[in-house]
PDBQT receptor file of N, H, CA, C and O in Angstrom, charges set to zero:
ATOM      1  N   UNK A   1     -26.867 -29.302  29.753  1.00  0.00    +0.000 N 
ATOM      2  CA  UNK A   1     -27.280 -30.089  30.469  1.00  0.00    +0.000 C 
ATOM      3  C   UNK A   1     -25.970 -30.934  30.017  1.00  0.00    +0.000 C 
ATOM      4  O   UNK A   1     -25.872 -31.055  28.796  1.00  0.00    +0.000 OA
ATOM      5  N   UNK A   2     -24.944 -31.539  30.791  1.00  0.00    +0.000 N 
ATOM      6  H   UNK A   2     -25.023 -31.440  31.783  1.00  0.00    +0.000 HD
ATOM      7  CA  UNK A   2     -23.967 -32.628  30.598  1.00  0.00    +0.000 C 
ATOM      8  C   UNK A   2     -24.453 -34.119  30.766  1.00  0.00    +0.000 C 
ATOM      9  O   UNK A   2     -25.098 -34.635  31.679  1.00  0.00    +0.000 OA
ATOM     10  N   UNK A   3     -23.845 -34.751  29.379  1.00  0.00    +0.000 N 
ATOM     11  H   UNK A   3     -23.321 -34.332  28.638  1.00  0.00    +0.000 HD
ATOM     12  CA  UNK A   3     -24.091 -36.182  29.714  1.00  0.00    +0.000 C 
ATOM     13  C   UNK A   3     -23.020 -36.669  30.813  1.00  0.00    +0.000 C 
ATOM     14  O   UNK A   3     -21.956 -36.140  31.132  1.00  0.00    +0.000 OA
ATOM     15  N   UNK A   4     -23.620 -37.817  31.283  1.00  0.00    +0.000 N 
ATOM     16  H   UNK A   4     -24.484 -38.247  31.024  1.00  0.00    +0.000 HD
ATOM     17  CA  UNK A   4     -22.916 -38.358  32.488  1.00  0.00    +0.000 C 
ATOM     18  C   UNK A   4     -21.490 -39.075  31.557  1.00  0.00    +0.000 C 
ATOM     19  O   UNK A   4     -21.453 -39.267  30.342  1.00  0.00    +0.000 OA
ATOM     20  N   UNK A   5     -20.493 -39.348  32.487  1.00  0.00    +0.000 N 
ATOM     21  H   UNK A   5     -20.523 -39.192  33.475  1.00  0.00    +0.000 HD
ATOM     22  CA  UNK A   5     -19.432 -39.890  31.932  1.00  0.00    +0.000 C 
ATOM     23  C   UNK A   5     -19.840 -41.495  31.896  1.00  0.00    +0.000 C 
ATOM     24  O   UNK A   5     -20.812 -41.918  32.521  1.00  0.00    +0.000 OA
ATOM     25  N   UNK A   6     -18.966 -42.352  31.077  1.00  0.00    +0.000 N 
ATOM     26  H   UNK A   6     -18.177 -42.008  30.569  1.00  0.00    +0.000 HD
ATOM     27  CA  UNK A   6     -19.366 -43.645  30.861  1.00  0.00    +0.000 C 
ATOM     28  C   UNK A   6     -19.254 -44.502  32.415  1.00  0.00    +0.000 C 
ATOM     29  O   UNK A   6     -20.037 -45.419  32.659  1.00  0.00    +0.000 OA
ATOM     30  N   UNK A   7     -18.356 -44.143  33.246  1.00  0.00    +0.000 N 
ATOM     31  H   UNK A   7     -17.720 -43.397  33.048  1.00  0.00    +0.000 HD
ATOM     32  CA  UNK A   7     -18.085 -44.541  34.484  1.00  0.00    +0.000 C 
ATOM     33  C   UNK A   7     -19.516 -44.686  35.109  1.00  0.00    +0.000 C 
ATOM     34  O   UNK A   7     -20.118 -45.745  35.286  1.00  0.00    +0.000 OA
ATOM     35  N   UNK A   8     -20.078 -43.029  35.501  1.00  0.00    +0.000 N 
ATOM     36  H   UNK A   8     -19.589 -42.169  35.357  1.00  0.00    +0.000 HD
ATOM     37  CA  UNK A   8     -21.104 -42.764  35.998  1.00  0.00    +0.000 C 
ATOM     38  C   UNK A   8     -22.299 -43.844  35.699  1.00  0.00    +0.000 C 
ATOM     39  O   UNK A   8     -22.926 -44.537  36.500  1.00  0.00    +0.000 OA
ATOM     40  N   UNK A   9     -22.396 -43.754  34.336  1.00  0.00    +0.000 N 
ATOM     41  H   UNK A   9     -21.886 -43.191  33.686  1.00  0.00    +0.000 HD
ATOM     42  CA  UNK A   9     -23.540 -44.624  33.626  1.00  0.00    +0.000 C 
ATOM     43  C   UNK A   9     -23.242 -45.856  33.747  1.00  0.00    +0.000 C 
ATOM     44  O   UNK A   9     -24.340 -46.412  33.716  1.00  0.00    +0.000 OA
ATOM     45  N   UNK A  10     -22.361 -46.736  33.880  1.00  0.00    +0.000 N 
ATOM     46  H   UNK A  10     -21.469 -46.285  33.905  1.00  0.00    +0.000 HD
ATOM     47  CA  UNK A  10     -22.179 -47.843  34.192  1.00  0.00    +0.000 C 
ATOM     48  C   UNK A  10     -22.298 -48.122  35.470  1.00  0.00    +0.000 C 
ATOM     49  O   UNK A  10     -22.974 -49.124  35.706  1.00  0.00    +0.000 OA
ATOM     50  N   UNK A  11     -21.852 -47.549  36.389  1.00  0.00    +0.000 N 
ATOM     51  H   UNK A  11     -21.303 -46.735  36.197  1.00  0.00    +0.000 HD
ATOM     52  CA  UNK A  11     -22.149 -47.552  37.788  1.00  0.00    +0.000 C 
ATOM     53  C   UNK A  11     -23.627 -47.623  38.319  1.00  0.00    +0.000 C 
ATOM     54  O   UNK A  11     -24.110 -48.490  39.046  1.00  0.00    +0.000 OA
ATOM     55  N   UNK A  12     -24.255 -46.468  37.767  1.00  0.00    +0.000 N 
ATOM     56  H   UNK A  12     -23.863 -45.764  37.176  1.00  0.00    +0.000 HD
ATOM     57  CA  UNK A  12     -25.461 -46.415  37.778  1.00  0.00    +0.000 C 
ATOM     58  C   UNK A  12     -26.293 -47.718  37.316  1.00  0.00    +0.000 C 
ATOM     59  O   UNK A  12     -27.146 -48.126  38.104  1.00  0.00    +0.000 OA
ATOM     60  N   UNK A  13     -26.098 -48.437  36.028  1.00  0.00    +0.000 N 
ATOM     61  H   UNK A  13     -25.405 -48.105  35.388  1.00  0.00    +0.000 HD
ATOM     62  CA  UNK A  13     -26.490 -49.419  35.778  1.00  0.00    +0.000 C 
ATOM     63  C   UNK A  13     -26.400 -50.568  36.444  1.00  0.00    +0.000 C 
ATOM     64  O   UNK A  13     -27.383 -51.309  36.456  1.00  0.00    +0.000 OA
ATOM     65  N   UNK A  14     -25.448 -50.860  36.985  1.00  0.00    +0.000 N 
ATOM     66  H   UNK A  14     -24.649 -50.258  36.975  1.00  0.00    +0.000 HD
ATOM     67  CA  UNK A  14     -25.104 -51.952  38.079  1.00  0.00    +0.000 C 
ATOM     68  C   UNK A  14     -25.950 -51.563  39.230  1.00  0.00    +0.000 C 
ATOM     69  O   UNK A  14     -26.514 -52.509  39.780  1.00  0.00    +0.000 OA
ATOM     70  N   UNK A  15     -26.170 -50.360  39.728  1.00  0.00    +0.000 N 
ATOM     71  H   UNK A  15     -25.712 -49.591  39.281  1.00  0.00    +0.000 HD
ATOM     72  CA  UNK A  15     -26.947 -50.077  41.159  1.00  0.00    +0.000 C 
ATOM     73  C   UNK A  15     -28.403 -50.744  40.835  1.00  0.00    +0.000 C 
ATOM     74  O   UNK A  15     -28.997 -51.476  41.626  1.00  0.00    +0.000 OA
ATOM     75  N   UNK A  16     -28.902 -50.353  39.480  1.00  0.00    +0.000 N 
ATOM     76  H   UNK A  16     -28.419 -49.758  38.837  1.00  0.00    +0.000 HD
ATOM     77  CA  UNK A  16     -30.082 -50.449  39.113  1.00  0.00    +0.000 C 
ATOM     78  C   UNK A  16     -30.559 -52.230  38.898  1.00  0.00    +0.000 C 
ATOM     79  O   UNK A  16     -31.617 -52.839  39.058  1.00  0.00    +0.000 OA
ATOM     80  N   UNK A  17     -29.419 -52.552  38.539  1.00  0.00    +0.000 N 
ATOM     81  H   UNK A  17     -28.560 -52.057  38.409  1.00  0.00    +0.000 HD
ATOM     82  CA  UNK A  17     -29.530 -54.065  38.284  1.00  0.00    +0.000 C 
ATOM     83  C   UNK A  17     -29.593 -54.784  39.475  1.00  0.00    +0.000 C 
ATOM     84  O   UNK A  17     -30.321 -55.769  39.602  1.00  0.00    +0.000 OA
ATOM     85  N   UNK A  18     -28.597 -54.185  40.693  1.00  0.00    +0.000 N 
ATOM     86  H   UNK A  18     -28.005 -53.385  40.590  1.00  0.00    +0.000 HD
ATOM     87  CA  UNK A  18     -28.576 -54.991  41.869  1.00  0.00    +0.000 C 
ATOM     88  C   UNK A  18     -29.943 -54.841  42.757  1.00  0.00    +0.000 C 
ATOM     89  O   UNK A  18     -30.322 -55.655  43.599  1.00  0.00    +0.000 OA
ATOM     90  N   UNK A  19     -30.759 -53.335  42.302  1.00  0.00    +0.000 N 
ATOM     91  H   UNK A  19     -30.451 -52.674  41.618  1.00  0.00    +0.000 HD
ATOM     92  CA  UNK A  19     -31.760 -53.117  43.097  1.00  0.00    +0.000 C 
ATOM     93  C   UNK A  19     -32.852 -54.103  42.652  1.00  0.00    +0.000 C 
ATOM     94  O   UNK A  19     -33.458 -54.831  43.438  1.00  0.00    +0.000 OA
ATOM     95  N   UNK A  20     -33.057 -54.065  41.281  1.00  0.00    +0.000 N 
ATOM     96  H   UNK A  20     -32.565 -53.474  40.643  1.00  0.00    +0.000 HD
ATOM     97  CA  UNK A  20     -34.111 -55.254  40.593  1.00  0.00    +0.000 C 
ATOM     98  C   UNK A  20     -33.843 -56.450  41.076  1.00  0.00    +0.000 C 
ATOM     99  O   UNK A  20     -34.799 -57.071  41.541  1.00  0.00    +0.000 OA
ATOM    100  N   UNK A  21     -32.791 -56.946  41.091  1.00  0.00    +0.000 N 
ATOM    101  H   UNK A  21     -32.015 -56.441  40.713  1.00  0.00    +0.000 HD
ATOM    102  CA  UNK A  21     -32.250 -58.352  41.605  1.00  0.00    +0.000 C 
ATOM    103  C   UNK A  21     -32.884 -58.822  43.035  1.00  0.00    +0.000 C 
ATOM    104  O   UNK A  21     -33.354 -59.917  43.344  1.00  0.00    +0.000 OA
ATOM    105  N   UNK A  22     -32.780 -57.951  43.597  1.00  0.00    +0.000 N 
ATOM    106  H   UNK A  22     -32.399 -57.061  43.346  1.00  0.00    +0.000 HD
ATOM    107  CA  UNK A  22     -33.263 -57.887  45.121  1.00  0.00    +0.000 C 
ATOM    108  C   UNK A  22     -34.944 -58.060  45.403  1.00  0.00    +0.000 C 
ATOM    109  O   UNK A  22     -35.448 -58.377  46.481  1.00  0.00    +0.000 OA
ATOM    110  N   UNK A  23     -35.535 -57.815  44.360  1.00  0.00    +0.000 N 
ATOM    111  H   UNK A  23     -35.125 -57.557  43.484  1.00  0.00    +0.000 HD
ATOM    112  CA  UNK A  23     -36.953 -57.939  44.202  1.00  0.00    +0.000 C 
ATOM    113  C   UNK A  23     -37.551 -58.924  43.854  1.00  0.00    +0.000 C 
ATOM    114  O   UNK A  23     -38.729 -59.171  44.111  1.00  0.00    +0.000 OA
ATOM    115  N   UNK A  24     -36.569 -59.791  43.042  1.00  0.00    +0.000 N 
ATOM    116  H   UNK A  24     -35.612 -59.590  42.833  1.00  0.00    +0.000 HD
ATOM    117  CA  UNK A  24     -36.929 -61.157  42.794  1.00  0.00    +0.000 C 
ATOM    118  C   UNK A  24     -37.085 -62.187  43.619  1.00  0.00    +0.000 C 
ATOM    119  O   UNK A  24     -36.170 -62.663  44.291  1.00  0.00    +0.000 OA
ATOM    120  N   UNK A  25     -38.417 -62.642  43.610  1.00  0.00    +0.000 N 
ATOM    121  H   UNK A  25     -39.160 -62.255  43.064  1.00  0.00    +0.000 HD
ATOM    122  CA  UNK A  25     -38.929 -63.800  44.327  1.00  0.00    +0.000 C 
ATOM    123  C   UNK A  25     -38.471 -65.287  43.908  1.00  0.00    +0.000 C 
ATOM    124  O   UNK A  25     -39.193 -65.931  43.147  1.00  0.00    +0.000 OA
ATOM    125  N   UNK A  26     -37.264 -65.833  44.408  1.00  0.00    +0.000 N 
ATOM    126  H   UNK A  26     -36.678 -65.309  45.026  1.00  0.00    +0.000 HD
ATOM    127  CA  UNK A  26     -36.682 -66.776  44.085  1.00  0.00    +0.000 C 
ATOM    128  C   UNK A  26     -37.120 -68.126  44.524  1.00  0.00    +0.000 C 
ATOM    129  O   UNK A  26     -37.284 -68.312  45.730  1.00  0.00    +0.000 OA
ATOM    130  N   UNK A  27     -37.349 -69.184  43.593  1.00  0.00    +0.000 N 
ATOM    131  H   UNK A  27     -37.217 -69.034  42.614  1.00  0.00    +0.000 HD
ATOM    132  CA  UNK A  27     -37.915 -70.375  44.255  1.00  0.00    +0.000 C 
ATOM    133  C   UNK A  27     -37.488 -71.019  45.279  1.00  0.00    +0.000 C 
ATOM    134  O   UNK A  27     -36.446 -70.437  45.580  1.00  0.00    +0.000 OA
ATOM    135  N   UNK A  28     -37.674 -71.974  46.094  1.00  0.00    +0.000 N 
ATOM    136  H   UNK A  28     -38.521 -72.446  45.850  1.00  0.00    +0.000 HD
ATOM    137  CA  UNK A  28     -37.052 -72.755  47.231  1.00  0.00    +0.000 C 
ATOM    138  C   UNK A  28     -36.566 -74.160  46.357  1.00  0.00    +0.000 C 
ATOM    139  O   UNK A  28     -36.803 -74.510  45.200  1.00  0.00    +0.000 OA
ATOM    140  N   UNK A  29     -35.911 -74.685  47.273  1.00  0.00    +0.000 N 
ATOM    141  H   UNK A  29     -35.718 -74.401  48.213  1.00  0.00    +0.000 HD
ATOM    142  CA  UNK A  29     -35.057 -76.109  46.657  1.00  0.00    +0.000 C 
ATOM    143  C   UNK A  29     -36.317 -76.626  46.170  1.00  0.00    +0.000 C 
ATOM    144  O   UNK A  29     -36.582 -76.605  44.968  1.00  0.00    +0.000 OA
ATOM    145  N   UNK A  30     -37.204 -77.147  47.147  1.00  0.00    +0.000 N 
ATOM    146  H   UNK A  30     -36.989 -77.164  48.123  1.00  0.00    +0.000 HD
ATOM    147  CA  UNK A  30     -38.238 -78.273  46.553  1.00  0.00    +0.000 C 
ATOM    148  C   UNK A  30     -38.864 -77.712  45.223  1.00  0.00    +0.000 C 
ATOM    149  O   UNK A  30     -38.792 -78.474  44.258  1.00  0.00    +0.000 OA
ATOM    150  N   UNK A  31     -39.366 -76.700  45.063  1.00  0.00    +0.000 N 
ATOM    151  H   UNK A  31     -39.425 -76.082  45.847  1.00  0.00    +0.000 HD
ATOM    152  CA  UNK A  31     -39.866 -75.867  44.147  1.00  0.00    +0.000 C 
ATOM    153  C   UNK A  31     -39.003 -76.038  42.800  1.00  0.00    +0.000 C 
ATOM    154  O   UNK A  31     -39.473 -76.301  41.693  1.00  0.00    +0.000 OA
ATOM    155  N   UNK A  32     -37.831 -75.864  43.070  1.00  0.00    +0.000 N 
ATOM    156  H   UNK A  32     -37.449 -75.650  43.969  1.00  0.00    +0.000 HD
ATOM    157  CA  UNK A  32     -36.707 -75.831  42.034  1.00  0.00    +0.000 C 
ATOM    158  C   UNK A  32     -36.642 -77.173  41.482  1.00  0.00    +0.000 C 
ATOM    159  O   UNK A  32     -36.400 -77.307  40.283  1.00  0.00    +0.000 OA
ATOM    160  N   UNK A  33     -36.829 -78.167  42.223  1.00  0.00    +0.000 N 
ATOM    161  H   UNK A  33     -37.025 -78.058  43.197  1.00  0.00    +0.000 HD
ATOM    162  CA  UNK A  33     -36.395 -79.654  42.125  1.00  0.00    +0.000 C 
ATOM    163  C   UNK A  33     -37.719 -80.090  41.246  1.00  0.00    +0.000 C 
ATOM    164  O   UNK A  33     -37.524 -80.709  40.200  1.00  0.00    +0.000 OA
ATOM    165  N   UNK A  34     -38.995 -79.790  41.635  1.00  0.00    +0.000 N 
ATOM    166  H   UNK A  34     -39.154 -79.287  42.484  1.00  0.00    +0.000 HD
ATOM    167  CA  UNK A  34     -40.331 -79.930  40.783  1.00  0.00    +0.000 C 
ATOM    168  C   UNK A  34     -40.232 -79.535  39.496  1.00  0.00    +0.000 C 
ATOM    169  O   UNK A  34     -40.617 -80.176  38.518  1.00  0.00    +0.000 OA
ATOM    170  N   UNK A  35     -39.587 -78.217  39.506  1.00  0.00    +0.000 N 
ATOM    171  H   UNK A  35     -39.274 -77.697  40.300  1.00  0.00    +0.000 HD
ATOM    172  CA  UNK A  35     -39.470 -77.562  38.098  1.00  0.00    +0.000 C 
ATOM    173  C   UNK A  35     -38.638 -78.431  37.276  1.00  0.00    +0.000 C 
ATOM    174  O   UNK A  35     -39.100 -78.650  36.157  1.00  0.00    +0.000 OA
ATOM    175  N   UNK A  36     -37.615 -78.935  37.535  1.00  0.00    +0.000 N 
ATOM    176  H   UNK A  36     -37.240 -78.757  38.444  1.00  0.00    +0.000 HD
ATOM    177  CA  UNK A  36     -36.335 -79.506  37.042  1.00  0.00    +0.000 C 
ATOM    178  C   UNK A  36     -37.027 -80.774  36.577  1.00  0.00    +0.000 C 
ATOM    179  O   UNK A  36     -36.965 -81.100  35.392  1.00  0.00    +0.000 OA
ATOM    180  N   UNK A  37     -37.739 -81.561  37.550  1.00  0.00    +0.000 N 
ATOM    181  H   UNK A  37     -37.789 -81.296  38.513  1.00  0.00    +0.000 HD
ATOM    182  CA  UNK A  37     -38.221 -82.757  37.194  1.00  0.00    +0.000 C 
ATOM    183  C   UNK A  37     -39.242 -82.604  35.915  1.00  0.00    +0.000 C 
ATOM    184  O   UNK A  37     -39.281 -83.402  34.978  1.00  0.00    +0.000 OA
ATOM    185  N   UNK A  38     -40.008 -81.504  36.040  1.00  0.00    +0.000 N 
ATOM    186  H   UNK A  38     -39.976 -80.856  36.801  1.00  0.00    +0.000 HD
ATOM    187  CA  UNK A  38     -41.279 -81.497  34.995  1.00  0.00    +0.000 C 
ATOM    188  C   UNK A  38     -40.521 -81.221  33.522  1.00  0.00    +0.000 C 
ATOM    189  O   UNK A  38     -41.017 -81.590  32.458  1.00  0.00    +0.000 OA
ATOM    190  N   UNK A  39     -39.316 -80.555  33.623  1.00  0.00    +0.000 N 
ATOM    191  H   UNK A  39     -38.912 -80.255  34.487  1.00  0.00    +0.000 HD
ATOM    192  CA  UNK A  39     -38.699 -80.299  32.317  1.00  0.00    +0.000 C 
ATOM    193  C   UNK A  39     -38.282 -81.493  31.677  1.00  0.00    +0.000 C 
ATOM    194  O   UNK A  39     -38.499 -81.775  30.499  1.00  0.00    +0.000 OA
ATOM    195  N   UNK A  40     -37.524 -82.350  32.710  1.00  0.00    +0.000 N 
ATOM    196  H   UNK A  40     -37.347 -82.121  33.667  1.00  0.00    +0.000 HD
ATOM    197  CA  UNK A  40     -37.092 -83.482  32.271  1.00  0.00    +0.000 C 
ATOM    198  C   UNK A  40     -38.032 -84.673  31.753  1.00  0.00    +0.000 C 
ATOM    199  O   UNK A  40     -37.714 -85.594  31.000  1.00  0.00    +0.000 OA
ATOM    200  N   UNK A  41     -39.062 -84.459  32.250  1.00  0.00    +0.000 N 
ATOM    201  H   UNK A  41     -39.320 -83.711  32.862  1.00  0.00    +0.000 HD
ATOM    202  CA  UNK A  41     -40.285 -85.607  32.014  1.00  0.00    +0.000 C 
ATOM    203  C   UNK A  41     -40.654 -84.901  30.467  1.00  0.00    +0.000 C 
ATOM    204  O   UNK A  41     -40.649 -85.535  29.412  1.00  0.00    +0.000 OA
ATOM    205  N   UNK A  42     -40.896 -83.791  30.575  1.00  0.00    +0.000 N 
ATOM    206  H   UNK A  42     -40.900 -83.276  31.432  1.00  0.00    +0.000 HD
ATOM    207  CA  UNK A  42     -41.518 -83.064  29.183  1.00  0.00    +0.000 C 
ATOM    208  C   UNK A  42     -40.402 -83.355  28.051  1.00  0.00    +0.000 C 
ATOM    209  O   UNK A  42     -40.848 -83.683  26.951  1.00  0.00    +0.000 OA
ATOM    210  N   UNK A  43     -39.107 -83.276  28.189  1.00  0.00    +0.000 N 
ATOM    211  H   UNK A  43     -38.745 -83.009  29.082  1.00  0.00    +0.000 HD
ATOM    212  CA  UNK A  43     -37.968 -83.714  27.486  1.00  0.00    +0.000 C 
ATOM    213  C   UNK A  43     -37.983 -84.965  26.980  1.00  0.00    +0.000 C 
ATOM    214  O   UNK A  43     -37.864 -85.252  25.788  1.00  0.00    +0.000 OA
ATOM    215  N   UNK A  44     -38.146 -85.790  27.978  1.00  0.00    +0.000 N 
ATOM    216  H   UNK A  44     -38.243 -85.558  28.946  1.00  0.00    +0.000 HD
ATOM    217  CA  UNK A  44     -38.235 -87.423  27.535  1.00  0.00    +0.000 C 
ATOM    218  C   UNK A  44     -39.552 -87.671  26.683  1.00  0.00    +0.000 C 
ATOM    219  O   UNK A  44     -39.456 -88.436  25.723  1.00  0.00    +0.000 OA
ATOM    220  N   UNK A  45     -40.691 -87.120  26.944  1.00  0.00    +0.000 N 
ATOM    221  H   UNK A  45     -40.769 -86.499  27.723  1.00  0.00    +0.000 HD
ATOM    222  CA  UNK A  45     -41.762 -87.405  26.329  1.00  0.00    +0.000 C 
ATOM    223  C   UNK A  45     -41.679 -86.703  24.829  1.00  0.00    +0.000 C 
ATOM    224  O   UNK A  45     -42.019 -87.425  23.892  1.00  0.00    +0.000 OA
ATOM    225  N   UNK A  46     -41.355 -85.673  24.602  1.00  0.00    +0.000 N 
ATOM    226  H   UNK A  46     -41.079 -85.087  25.364  1.00  0.00    +0.000 HD
ATOM    227  CA  UNK A  46     -40.807 -84.918  23.220  1.00  0.00    +0.000 C 
ATOM    228  C   UNK A  46     -39.816 -85.463  22.535  1.00  0.00    +0.000 C 
ATOM    229  O   UNK A  46     -39.662 -85.137  21.358  1.00  0.00    +0.000 OA
ATOM    230  N   UNK A  47     -38.965 -86.390  23.147  1.00  0.00    +0.000 N 
ATOM    231  H   UNK A  47     -39.089 -86.655  24.103  1.00  0.00    +0.000 HD
ATOM    232  CA  UNK A  47     -37.706 -87.154  22.492  1.00  0.00    +0.000 C 
ATOM    233  C   UNK A  47     -38.609 -88.374  22.128  1.00  0.00    +0.000 C 
ATOM    234  O   UNK A  47     -38.587 -88.681  20.936  1.00  0.00    +0.000 OA
ATOM    235  N   UNK A  48     -39.538 -89.251  23.094  1.00  0.00    +0.000 N 
ATOM    236  H   UNK A  48     -39.556 -89.002  24.062  1.00  0.00    +0.000 HD
ATOM    237  CA  UNK A  48     -40.012 -90.265  22.407  1.00  0.00    +0.000 C 
ATOM    238  C   UNK A  48     -40.917 -89.892  21.343  1.00  0.00    +0.000 C 
ATOM    239  O   UNK A  48     -41.158 -90.832  20.586  1.00  0.00    +0.000 OA
ATOM    240  N   UNK A  49     -41.414 -88.950  21.094  1.00  0.00    +0.000 N 
ATOM    241  H   UNK A  49     -41.219 -88.185  21.709  1.00  0.00    +0.000 HD
ATOM    242  CA  UNK A  49     -42.400 -88.590  20.083  1.00  0.00    +0.000 C 
ATOM    243  C   UNK A  49     -41.566 -88.409  18.859  1.00  0.00    +0.000 C 
ATOM    244  O   UNK A  49     -41.747 -88.944  17.765  1.00  0.00    +0.000 OA
ATOM    245  N   UNK A  50     -40.657 -87.603  19.193  1.00  0.00    +0.000 N 
ATOM    246  H   UNK A  50     -40.510 -87.168  20.082  1.00  0.00    +0.000 HD
ATOM    247  CA  UNK A  50     -39.960 -87.502  17.571  1.00  0.00    +0.000 C 
ATOM    248  C   UNK A  50     -39.290 -88.732  17.196  1.00  0.00    +0.000 C 
ATOM    249  O   UNK A  50     -39.165 -88.971  15.995  1.00  0.00    +0.000 OA
ATOM    250  N   UNK A  51     -38.836 -89.556  18.071  1.00  0.00    +0.000 N 
ATOM    251  H   UNK A  51     -38.937 -89.362  19.047  1.00  0.00    +0.000 HD
ATOM    252  CA  UNK A  51     -38.347 -91.046  17.851  1.00  0.00    +0.000 C 
ATOM    253  C   UNK A  51     -39.416 -91.823  16.858  1.00  0.00    +0.000 C 
ATOM    254  O   UNK A  51     -39.245 -92.337  15.753  1.00  0.00    +0.000 OA
ATOM    255  N   UNK A  52     -40.454 -91.716  17.598  1.00  0.00    +0.000 N 
ATOM    256  H   UNK A  52     -40.593 -91.299  18.495  1.00  0.00    +0.000 HD
ATOM    257  CA  UNK A  52     -41.433 -92.796  17.165  1.00  0.00    +0.000 C 
ATOM    258  C   UNK A  52     -41.866 -91.983  15.762  1.00  0.00    +0.000 C 
ATOM    259  O   UNK A  52     -42.225 -92.766  14.882  1.00  0.00    +0.000 OA
ATOM    260  N   UNK A  53     -41.901 -90.675  15.407  1.00  0.00    +0.000 N 
ATOM    261  H   UNK A  53     -41.609 -90.039  16.122  1.00  0.00    +0.000 HD
ATOM    262  CA  UNK A  53     -42.322 -90.023  14.194  1.00  0.00    +0.000 C 
ATOM    263  C   UNK A  53     -40.976 -90.481  13.239  1.00  0.00    +0.000 C 
ATOM    264  O   UNK A  53     -41.406 -90.910  12.168  1.00  0.00    +0.000 OA
ATOM    265  N   UNK A  54     -39.877 -90.512  13.277  1.00  0.00    +0.000 N 
ATOM    266  H   UNK A  54     -39.527 -90.164  14.147  1.00  0.00    +0.000 HD
ATOM    267  CA  UNK A  54     -38.852 -90.726  12.752  1.00  0.00    +0.000 C 
ATOM    268  C   UNK A  54     -38.887 -92.357  12.537  1.00  0.00    +0.000 C 
ATOM    269  O   UNK A  54     -38.453 -92.710  11.441  1.00  0.00    +0.000 OA
ATOM    270  N   UNK A  55     -39.222 -93.141  13.194  1.00  0.00    +0.000 N 
ATOM    271  H   UNK A  55     -39.575 -92.853  14.084  1.00  0.00    +0.000 HD
ATOM    272  CA  UNK A  55     -39.313 -94.496  12.753  1.00  0.00    +0.000 C 
ATOM    273  C   UNK A  55     -40.533 -94.454  11.962  1.00  0.00    +0.000 C 
ATOM    274  O   UNK A  55     -40.317 -95.084  10.927  1.00  0.00    +0.000 OA
ATOM    275  N   UNK A  56     -41.712 -93.996  11.985  1.00  0.00    +0.000 N 
ATOM    276  H   UNK A  56     -41.887 -93.484  12.825  1.00  0.00    +0.000 HD
ATOM    277  CA  UNK A  56     -42.512 -93.975  11.113  1.00  0.00    +0.000 C 
ATOM    278  C   UNK A  56     -42.457 -93.555   9.755  1.00  0.00    +0.000 C 
ATOM    279  O   UNK A  56     -42.916 -94.235   8.837  1.00  0.00    +0.000 OA
ATOM    280  N   UNK A  57     -41.857 -92.349   9.592  1.00  0.00    +0.000 N 
ATOM    281  H   UNK A  57     -41.484 -91.797  10.338  1.00  0.00    +0.000 HD
ATOM    282  CA  UNK A  57     -41.464 -91.698   8.619  1.00  0.00    +0.000 C 
ATOM    283  C   UNK A  57     -40.596 -92.458   7.862  1.00  0.00    +0.000 C 
ATOM    284  O   UNK A  57     -40.805 -92.549   6.652  1.00  0.00    +0.000 OA
ATOM    285  N   UNK A  58     -39.514 -93.105   8.448  1.00  0.00    +0.000 N 
ATOM    286  H   UNK A  58     -39.345 -93.032   9.431  1.00  0.00    +0.000 HD
ATOM    287  CA  UNK A  58     -38.335 -93.908   8.022  1.00  0.00    +0.000 C 
ATOM    288  C   UNK A  58     -39.141 -95.058   7.190  1.00  0.00    +0.000 C 
ATOM    289  O   UNK A  58     -39.009 -95.199   5.974  1.00  0.00    +0.000 OA
ATOM    290  N   UNK A  59     -39.943 -95.812   7.955  1.00  0.00    +0.000 N 
ATOM    291  H   UNK A  59     -40.050 -95.697   8.942  1.00  0.00    +0.000 HD
ATOM    292  CA  UNK A  59     -40.634 -97.189   7.630  1.00  0.00    +0.000 C 
ATOM    293  C   UNK A  59     -41.600 -96.673   6.237  1.00  0.00    +0.000 C 
ATOM    294  O   UNK A  59     -41.777 -97.405   5.263  1.00  0.00    +0.000 OA
ATOM    295  N   UNK A  60     -42.088 -95.479   6.344  1.00  0.00    +0.000 N 
ATOM    296  H   UNK A  60     -41.944 -94.885   7.135  1.00  0.00    +0.000 HD
ATOM    297  CA  UNK A  60     -42.765 -95.205   5.018  1.00  0.00    +0.000 C 
ATOM    298  C   UNK A  60     -41.925 -94.812   3.812  1.00  0.00    +0.000 C 
ATOM    299  O   UNK A  60     -42.148 -95.119   2.641  1.00  0.00    +0.000 OA
ATOM    300  N   UNK A  61     -40.885 -94.055   4.310  1.00  0.00    +0.000 N 
ATOM    301  H   UNK A  61     -40.704 -93.806   5.262  1.00  0.00    +0.000 HD
ATOM    302  CA  UNK A  61     -40.203 -93.941   2.846  1.00  0.00    +0.000 C 
ATOM    303  C   UNK A  61     -39.340 -94.847   2.417  1.00  0.00    +0.000 C 
ATOM    304  O   UNK A  61     -38.665 -94.601   1.418  1.00  0.00    +0.000 OA
ATOM    305  N   UNK A  62     -39.213 -96.073   3.112  1.00  0.00    +0.000 N 
ATOM    306  H   UNK A  62     -39.762 -96.273   3.924  1.00  0.00    +0.000 HD
ATOM    307  CA  UNK A  62     -38.296 -96.964   2.599  1.00  0.00    +0.000 C 
ATOM    308  C   UNK A  62     -39.011 -97.906   1.854  1.00  0.00    +0.000 C 
ATOM    309  O   UNK A  62     -38.392 -98.753   1.210  1.00  0.00    +0.000 OA
ATOM    310  N   UNK A  63     -40.328 -97.867   1.856  1.00  0.00    +0.000 N 
ATOM    311  H   UNK A  63     -40.830 -97.178   2.379  1.00  0.00    +0.000 HD
ATOM    312  CA  UNK A  63     -41.188 -98.573   0.781  1.00  0.00    +0.000 C 
ATOM    313  C   UNK A  63     -41.707 -97.727  -0.385  1.00  0.00    +0.000 C 
ATOM    314  O   UNK A  63     -42.588 -98.012  -1.196  1.00  0.00    +0.000 OA
ATOM    315  N   UNK A  64     -40.931 -96.576  -0.280  1.00  0.00    +0.000 N 
ATOM    316  H   UNK A  64     -40.216 -96.344   0.379  1.00  0.00    +0.000 HD
ATOM    317  CA  UNK A  64     -41.048 -95.806  -1.935  1.00  0.00    +0.000 C 
ATOM    318  C   UNK A  64     -40.285 -96.040  -2.645  1.00  0.00    +0.000 C 
ATOM    319  O   UNK A  64     -40.318 -95.547  -3.772  1.00  0.00    +0.000 OA
TER     320      UNK A  64
């Protein structure tokens, strides 16, 4: 049994990737906007929590 050439294997790989990409259900623009907004809100909340923890630890360590 012969091993396929690099060109044949690469070509086969890209055909398979293309076939799988066609199966993906892409979100619509509205849903993408909602996902983006959710991520931005969570990043904002986590940033605020880390900032507050930094202030708390900074205040505690300044008194030591």
